[in-house]
N, C-alpha and C positions, 0 to 999 in steps of 0.2 A: 232376906236379909232385910234391916233395918235402913230406910231411905239416907237417913242422914250418913250412916256409915258408907253407903254406896258414893254419897257424893264427897265425901272426905277421902274415900279411895281412888275416885276418878281426877280428884285436884292435880294432882302430877302431870296427869297428860293434859289437863288442862292449861297448866303453864307452861308446858312444853309447847302446846299448840300456838300459845302466842309469843314464842321465842323465835327471833330472826332467823331462819333455816339457813346453811350455807346455799348461795347461788349456784345453781348448775348441776348441782352434786345429784348425778344417777342413783347412786347408794344410799343416799338420804329418802330421795323420791320413792325409793321402790318398796319403804314403810316395811322392811325386812323384819320379820319374828323371832328368827333362830340364825344361828352362826351359817348351818346350810343353805337355809335361803338366803342368805347374804352373800355368801361366795360364787353364788349362781347369777347375782344379777349383772356381774361385769368382773372382768380378771383385774381391773385396778381396785376392788373393793376387799375390806379387811373388816375384821370383828374383834371389838376390845373384850376381852375375857375379863380384865380388873374389875371386882366386885364394886369397887369404889368409884368407879369412874363415872359415873352418870351423879349428875347434880339432882338437887329436888327439882320437880317438875318435867324432867326429862324423861323421854319414851325410851323403851328399851331398843326401838329400831335406830336411836340416835348411836348404837353402839356400832351400825352398819355404815362405814364411811370411807372415802378414798384415805391411802396410808398417810398422806401428807397432812391431810385434815385431822387424823387422828392423833399422831404425832404432837401437831400444832395444839390439840386439846389435852395434853397431858397425857396420853395413854402411853403406858411404858412398851416399848419396842418390843419387849421380850414376851408381852400379853397379848401381842396381835396375831390371831389367827389370819394367814395368807397362804394358804396353799397353791404349788405350784404344781405344774404339770412336767414331765419330763420323758426321754427317751432313752432306753436300753436297748443294745443290741444284743441278740441273743445269738446271733450264728453269722457269721463275716469273713467267709471263705474267700480268698483275693480271685480275681477273674482268672482264667487258665491261657497263659501265653503258650500256645502248642505248634508244634512244626510238622507238616505231615511228612516231610523226608526223614523225618529221626526215626531211630529204630523203635525207640518204645512209642506202644501205641495204647492208649486210654480208651476205658470203654465210657460209653455216654454218661454214665452216672459220675464218672471222675470229672467229668468237664463242667467248668462253671464258666456262666459270660453273664452273669446278674448278681451285682453285690450292692447290699447285705442281703442276706438269705431267710434271717428272723430278725423280726423287732417286738419290741412290747411298748407302747406309749400310755402315759396317764395322761387323760385329759382331763380339763378343768374348762368349764364353760365361758367361752368368748376368749380362750387363749390357744391360739395354733400351734401345733409342735410340726417341725419344720425337719427335714432329714433330706439326705443324698443317696441318690441311686444312681449306680454305675452298670453300664452295660459295654462289652466287649465281644465284638462276633468272632467267634473262635473260627482258627483255619482246621481243615480238614476235618469237619464237623461231619459226623454221620448224617445220610438221608436214607429216607425209606420214600420210595416211591410206586405208588400201584395205577395200572394204566387201566380204567376202565373206560370199555368200548362197546359202543352200539352195533349189534351184529343184525340189524335189521338189512333185509334184501338190497337196498339202495348203498350199503357200506363192504360191498362184495369186494372191489378192487382195492379198497382200502386195508381189508384182512391179509392180503397178498403181501402188502408193503411191510405190515407191522409183526410180521412172521419173523424178520430178523431184527427185531427192535431190541432184544435182550442184550445180545453181545455188542451190538453197535454201540448202546444207549450206556453201557458198561464201558467200553473204550473212552467216549465222549467225556462222562462224568468222573473219570480218573483225575482230567483236570482241576476238579472241584475237591473231592473228595476219594480218600481211599477206603472208606466204609460205605458202600452203597449197596442196596438191596433192592429186587423189584418182583411185582406182582402181577397179576393179571385176573382182570374179571369182565364180564360180558352182560349185557342185558336186551332185554327186548320190550315186552309189555307184560301186562297183567293178564290172565290165560280166561279171559272170561269176553264174553260178546259185549259190547260191539268192538272192541280193541283186536280181536284176532277171530278167525273163522274157526267153530267149534265143530264145524262137521267131522264124521272120523278121519275121513280121507284129509282132509287140511290140517287136522291135528298131528298127522303122522310125517305130511310135506307141505306146508304152507305156501310153496310158491307154485306158478304156473308152469306151464308148457314141460320142458325136459331137465326143468331145474331141479336140484337135487338138495333139498334144503331140510335142515333138523327141525325138531319140533320146537315150535314157539316155548320161551320162559320167560319170566320176569326178570332174575338176577342169577348169575352164577358165579361162583369165586373158583376160578380156572385154577389159579395159582397163587399158595400163599408167597409172602414177601420171601424171599431168598436172594443169596448171594450169587448163584450159578445163572450166567446169562444164556447158557446152552439150554439148560431145563427150560428157561422161559422159550426159547425159541421151538421147542420139542412140544412143548402141550399147545404153544398158539398155533403150530402148523395142523395141528390135529382138530381146530374148531371149525364149525361149518356155518354158514349164512342161515337165519332162519327169517322169517317174515309177519308183516301184521297188517292189518286194515288200514288205519287209521295214520294221519302223517306224524302227529306229536308222540313222542315215545315215552316210556316208564323210567327214565331216568333218573327220578327223584328218589323212587322207591331204592334204587341201587346204592344212589348215594349214601341214603340214611343206613343202609347195611354194612358198608364199607365204612362208615363213620363209629357207628355203635359196635359193631363185632371185633373188637381189638385181638382178641384170641386167636380168632379163624383165620383172620387177614394177617397176622403176626406182626401189628404196629410195636415197634419200640418207642421209647421216650426220646425222641430224637426228632428231627425236621421231619415233618410228614407232609409227603405230595401226593395229590390226587388229581390223575390227569382224566377229564373228563373229555373222550371223544365222539361227536355225534356229526348227522349232517341234517338234524331235524332240530324241531322244538320240544318242547316239555309238557307233561301233564302235570297240576299241581292240586292240592286239597280243593274238593268239592267237585273235580274231574269224573271223581268214581262215581258217582250218583248214576251215571250214565249205564254204568254195568250192575247198578242195585248193590253198590256199596257205600256204607254211609257212617260206619264206624272211623271217627278219627285214628291216622297214625299214632301208636303207642310210643315210637320212639325205641324200641328195643330190640333187640337181636334173634332173628327170627330163620337163623340158618341151619338147614338140615344136610348133612351129606353136601355139602357146599352149595345149596339150591334155597331161595329164599320161598319158604313153604306157604307164606300169609298173604299173598299178594291178593289174593280174591276174597280176603277177610278184612283188611282193613285200607284205608282211603290213602293217596298219595299224602306224603307231608307237606305242609305249607312252608313258604320259605323260610319265614320266621324260624319254624322247628329245625329248617335243615343249619340257618346261621346260628342257633344255639348248640345243636348239637356239633357242628364243625369247630364251634369256637371251645366248646367245652374239653374235646379231643386234639385240639392244637392241630389241624388239619389246614393245611394251604391248598386250594384249589386253582387248577389250569383247565380252562375251558378251551379244547382244540377244536372248533366249530369250521364249518365252510363259511366262503364268504356271504353267502344268501342271509346266515342267521346271524351275522355279526352283530347290529343292532339289538337284536331280543338278549342276548347274552352279554353284551357291554350294561344295560339294563340292569340283569341281574348281578354282573358283577360290583355295581353300586352299591347293591343291597350286603352282598356277602364279605364281609371284612378280609384282607389278605387274600384277594383273589386276582385273578389275571386271564385276559382274554387272548386267544393267538388264532391267526386265520389259517384254517386248515388247506393244503392243497386237493384239489377234487380226489385224490388219490393217497393222501397223506405221506408222500413222500418226503415232507417236510417236516416229519412230526419230530424229529429230534433235534432241530435246530429250534423250532418252537417250545419244546419242553426247556432248552438251555436258557432262552433271551426270558421265558416267562420266570424260571428261578432266581434271575440275576434280578430281576425286575421286583421280585417279591422279597426277596434276602436283601434288599438295598434299602429296604423302608424298615423301620423300626414304631411299632406301635403300642402304646400301654394304653390296658383295660384294669377295671378293677372290678372286684365282684360287689353283692348287691350292700350299699351302705345301710348302717342302723339309723333310725329316725334321729333327725336334729344332728347327723354328722355329716360334713362337707368335705369334699378334697378337693386341691386345686395341682396342677401341676405346672413346672415351667422347665423348657428343653435348653441343653447348652450343646447343639451339634457341631458339624467340622465348620469349619471356616470361618469361627468366630459367630453362626448363625443362632439365635437366641428364638423361642417360641412361647408364647403364653397363651392363656385360653385354651379352645380346642388343638391350638398348634403347637400348645406344651406337651402335649401328649406323644407328640412323634418327631423323629427324626428321617430324613431321605437323604439318598446319594452314599449310604454305609457300604464301606468296602471292606473285604476280609481282614482281620486286624484292628479294624477301627475303635476307637473308644468316644462314645458319648454319655453324657451324666444328665439326669434330669433331678430337680428339687420339688419335692412333695412335700406339700401342706396338708394336715388334717387337723379339722377344729368340730369342736363340738358345740352347739348352742343353746342345748338343753340336755337334763340328765334324764336317762332312760326310766321308763315308769318301773321297770324292775332293775336294779342295778345288778349286772352281771358283767363276765368277759366277753366281749363279742372280739371276734377274728372277723378281717376281710383279706383280702390277696389280689395282690398287684402281679400281672405278667404281661409279659410281650405275645402280641398276637401272633400266632405261628410257632412257637416257642414253648416247650414243656417246663422250662424254669418259672418259679414264681417266688415272690416276695410273701411271708406271712407277716401279718400286722396283727398283733392282740392288742386292743382297744380295752383300757381300763377306766373308770368315770372318777372324778372326785366330785361327791355329792354330798358329803358332810367333813365338818372339820374334827380334827385328830381329839379336840378334847370331848366332843360329843360321845367318845366310846366309855368316858369315864364319870358320866352324868348320875345324877343322885336321884333316882325315880322317887316319886311322891314325897318331895323332901318338903319338911316344915319351912322351908324359905317361901315355898310357893303356896301361900295363903291355906293353910290346913290340908296342905300334902295335894294340892289340885294340880301339879304338874311336875315336870321335871328340870331340877336345876342343873344345868350343862353350860357350858362356856360364859360363867359368870351372871346368867338370864336365866330366868324362868322359860322353858317352854310347855305351855299351857296343855292339858289333858282334853279329850276332845268336847265340847260343849263347855269349856271355859276360855274367858278371854282377861286382858288386862294384861299392866305390867307384871302384878305378881298373883294373876290370874284368879282376881279378886272376884270376877264378875260372871256371871252365867248367862249365856246368850237367850236363856228363856226368861230372865228376870229384867234385863236391861231396856227393854221396850216401853218403858211406863212414859207418861205426859210429862211429869215433871223434868224426868233424864232428856226428854225430847227438845225441852226448851231451851237447855245447854247448847241445842245443836239448831236453833234457829238464829240466823242474823238481824239485828235490829227488831226485833220480836216479829219477824214475817211470817209466814204461813208455810215455806218451803224450807223442809229440812236438810239441813248441810247442801243449799241453795240447788236441791234438786241432781248433784253430781256425785253423792254419797251416801252413807248410812250411818245414822247414830248410833254408835255401839258405847255402853259405859259412858253416856253424856259426852262423849266426842265424837268428832266425826272422822269415819273412815273413808277416804276420799276411793270413788270408783275407778278401776283399772280400764286403760282403753286399749284396743287392740292393736293401735301401733305404741310400743314401750317407749317412744321418743315424746309419746304426747301424754301429760300427765296434770291432773285436777290437784291444787295444793291449797294452802290457807286455813285458818281456823275452821271456816263455814264450807271448805271447799270452794270457795267463789273464785278463786284465782286459776287459772290453766297457761300452758305456754305455747297454745297453738291458735287463739281466737285475738290477736293482732292486727293492726291494720296492714297491707298488703300492697307491693309496688311491684309493676312488673311481674305479677303473679307468684312473687317471692313474698314469705313471712318477712316483715320487717325490711322489705328491700333487699334481703340477702345482707344487710349492713349490719346488722344487730340480732340480740336476741328478746324473744317474748317473754316477759315477767309478769304473771297478773295481769293480762290482756294489756300491756302495755309495753312499748318497745324501748328496750335500753341500745341506745344506738352505740355502734363503734367508734372511736376517733375521728375526726373529719366527718361526721355524720350527724346530722339532724333532722327534726321534722317527727310528725306522727308514724311515718313509716319507714323513717331513716331514708327517705329518699332525696334529702336535701345535702349535697354536699359543701362541707364548707372550704373545699381546695380550690383557692382562686387560680391555679394556674391556666385554666381553661378559658381564665376571662383576662388572661395578657396579651395586649397589642405588642405589634411588632417594634413599638417605640418604648416596651417595658412597660408601658403605664397601662392600669386595669381601665378597662373598657375604654381606652384611647382619653381619659379624663372626661368621659361626657356622660360617666353611668355609673350604676354600682354591680357589683357581681352577687347575684342571689342566687345560692343551690348550685354554683358553677355556670349559670347563666347570666349574661348582660341586660340589665334592664337599663336603658338609656334615658337619662334625665329630659333631655330633649327630642321630643317626639319625632324630629326631623332628622336626627342619625337613626341607623339602622345596619344590620350586620351582625355577624358573632360578636365584635369588640367594638360596635358601635362605630365602626371605620366607614359606612356608606352613608352619604346623603345625597338622594337624589337631586333636591331644590336648590343645593349650595353652590356656589359659583367655582370653587376650587381654590386650594391655596393661590395660584399664580394670579387668578383673577380678584382674589381678594387683595392682593398686596402690590398690583398692578400700578396702581395711581401714586402711591407712595412712592415706590421706587423710581418712576418719572420725575416725580416732582421734585426728589432729593439728587437725582444724578443728575437729570438733564433740564431742571428748572421749567419741567412743561406739564402737560397734562390739566385735569380737571381739577386738581386738589393744588394748583400752583398758589394760588392765594392762600390756602390755608395751612400750607406743607409743614411749617414749624409748629403748629397747633398739633396737628392730626397724625402726623407721622417722625415723631422722634421715638418710637416704641421698638425700633430694631437699630442694629448697628450697621452701617455702610461701608462697605470698602470694593475700591475699583481695582477692575485688571486690565490689562490691555487686549487680550484677545480669549475667546472661547476656550481655548485648550489650557488655560490657566485658572479655568472656575475649577472650586473643587468637586471633585467625583465620589460617587458613593461608595465605590472600594475602598476611597482613602481614609473613612470616615466611621467612627464607633456609634454614631448619631443618624437619626432619620434626616435625608438633605432632598428636597426638591428642584429640579432643572425646570426653569421655566422660560417659553420664548413667547413674548406680546409685538402688538404692533400699535403704533402711535397714530394721531389724525393725520398724518402727513405719510402714511404707509411705509413708514421706517419699522424695522425691527430692533430689538433690544432684549438682551439677553441676561438673564442673572439666575443665581441661587437663593433659595431659602431654607433655612434651618435654624432647629433649636438645641443649643448646647450648654449644659450646665444650667437650664434655665435663662439663657440671654437669647436672643432671636438676631440672628445673622445672615445679611443680604452681598452677595458677592455680586456685582455688575459690572459688564463689559463697558468699556469708558466711550465706545464709539458706537453710533447705531449704523445699521447697514439698510441703507434706503435704495429701491430701486432706481436704476439707470432710466433715462426717457428713450422714448422707440425713435429707430432710424428710418425716416421717411421715405427716401429713396429706394432701400431695397423693396420695402413694402409696394410700394408703385410700379416699380418694375416687377415685379413677382405677379402682381395681379394683370398688368398688361400680357406677360408672357402666358400667363395661364390663360387667359381669354384668346390670345392667339393658338395657342396648342389645341384649345378644346375644338375652335372653329376648324381647323385643319383635319383634327380627328373625326369630326361630325362631317366634312366633306369626302373623306377616301372613305369611310363607313359606306357612305351614298353612293360613290363611285362603283364600291364592290357589290354591291347589292344588286346595281342597273345591270354589271355585266354578268352576274348569275343569272340575274331574269333573262338575259338576250340569248346566252346559252341556253337555258333550258327551253325557248322558245324555237330556236333552230334544229335543235335536236329531234323536237316534235315534229317540225317540218318534215325532216328527213327520213324519219321514222315511218310518216302516210305515206309519203314518196314512195318508198321501198313496199307498199302494201297495195299499190295500185295493179288490177288484175286485165287491163286492157290490151288488146294486140296492138303490137309497135307499130306495125306495118298499115295501119289504117288512121285517118284523121277521126278522133272521135266527135269533133262537130260537124264533119261533114253531112250535108243534106242531100239527096238525088232531085234533079228537076223534073223527074218523071214521076206522075201520079196515075196508080192504076185504080179503074174503079169497076166492080163487077156488077153486072145489072141482076138485080137481084130475081128478076122472072124467068131470066135465061136458066133452061135445065139441062143444057149440054146437049141439045139435040143438032 
């Protein structure tokens, strides 16, 4: 292609690049090249199909704009492609109003608790479609209850109490439903070492001593769901206890089989309850390695003659696997366990939706009350869940529950405290953010946990405009047939670009064309933010669609402006070509300067008390001695009262330091005298600031006045009489001093006398004590000495 022809062909695009684009239009910034691309940018974008709509120099992406702008730009409203999403309700049976005491009995298939049942949604990207869903808990709704019991040896006494459970539970459940069925199954453990003893004798009777037990087994379906309570009693009475070696049981194997073997168990499409009764813990996925079992549980039914036959082949199921199967089959689980294992099963309950835990007595005597309480707890809560959503589709819920309670987010999925006959509703919004890679009808299902009914929602996506169906392939309007002419513009074939598909991608990256993409003869092509195509810059797209490059040379963007408070343009403006365009009442490079002066207003109604200027909503005091938010604080200033004291004193009482210059210095205010302080103006009586003052003169006399500025006039009200202190009364002072000295002296004498008396009494008491302690004979004078002295001759030997 001749270079001159290329440049002429690209001239309109160059002119369009110089055209000032509409600010903030996400539709234009998307640079959509076809109607289908345009309507996927945002739900507010439309495409003008008028062939004559574009003026010379405009790019075909200018056909994509918001509706108001297209009309303003003279596009005929009838030629604007703006497809909208819609909702069509395909099945809308009303919820059933059923009474259990009426003669007519409805089958489960005839009872409707959720409305509507089927919808078709047509989704356009960015445009949510919202519909209402109603739920009413039907009265006398059928219930299937399967009792799954641990038959290890520790449950021997429990089995005795369960033998009459069928008829007793039938009677109790009549208060809830007239259509009730019950079944029974039992489990022990995998029949391999080390879970059970595999010696021949122990395989026949695993119990020790004289106990007669049945052979160990993994899971056995004893009784299919039936409405005959006496049949339940009969078969349960025939059951025998078995035994195993380890403490945890193989209950998860049994739960999996009960969930997936619908035909063998006899589940109906009604409320399904599984009562799991045990006094021990459980094995789960991975524990099978102890017995050499490594194949993961396949989640399929393996019952032959009502016995689970693959316990030795497949590992225990994982908790997540159980959750999936219980949810898929709408089974609500009631864990009836002994108090010792309550903490373990309560943690398990938190992982399994629509499950409950009840405390089983040591001999299962309270099992009926436990089942009734757990059923009431489970059925009083409604929780919505949906199947897997297609890529790019999101769903939100809002609940409208009893007593005006509303919920959003995760709480929007559920309602609690729902009684029989109560009606609640949900508002469900589904939105598509993009078209799927392969446009096809998608189906999602919304259901209530624990209920078999569900809402089927068919999703169709608007990915192309209606006018695309009538496009002219290889049209002569698209430069030698290099594109399809549809919706008023050319949609180029692969390898072709340009408004009329006039450029080939292989020919446009020449040095001469690249020169048109360099700003100010620089070296960077499209400012390094785009690609040079057909001599014009096509700016790069960023991961965040809200961030865009723009301008003839992609030199502008809307995300590299100054920030304040970690917000672009301070959150008070928008970024255009790296410059902040501030909102009203804001200025500054980062729109962080507020023009609002209300924050600078002082109590007297003046800006900054007349002592400063309001800069960005903050007072800047012109005199450095003033401080504070409104320049109201002056630490070194004498204050209003001290400032006007001398002038008030000289004018009111012809005294003070300014007495001689009063006429010259103190005529700046009006003086009014009042008789007493009660007649001074009060702050509550005024609509302007008022200061009360109390000052003392050189004679220690007090005078009172007020200072105020009203309508620019300074006013002073002063009490006309001074309050001078009276002289001291000498006689009472002297008498008081003398009396004080005398009283203090008497007090000291009394204290001395008291101390002497205490000392003498202590000495006398001491003397009396020593006298009592004397040990001599009272019949002899202790100081008597005999006059006779006897001397013994030392030489005398007694001869």
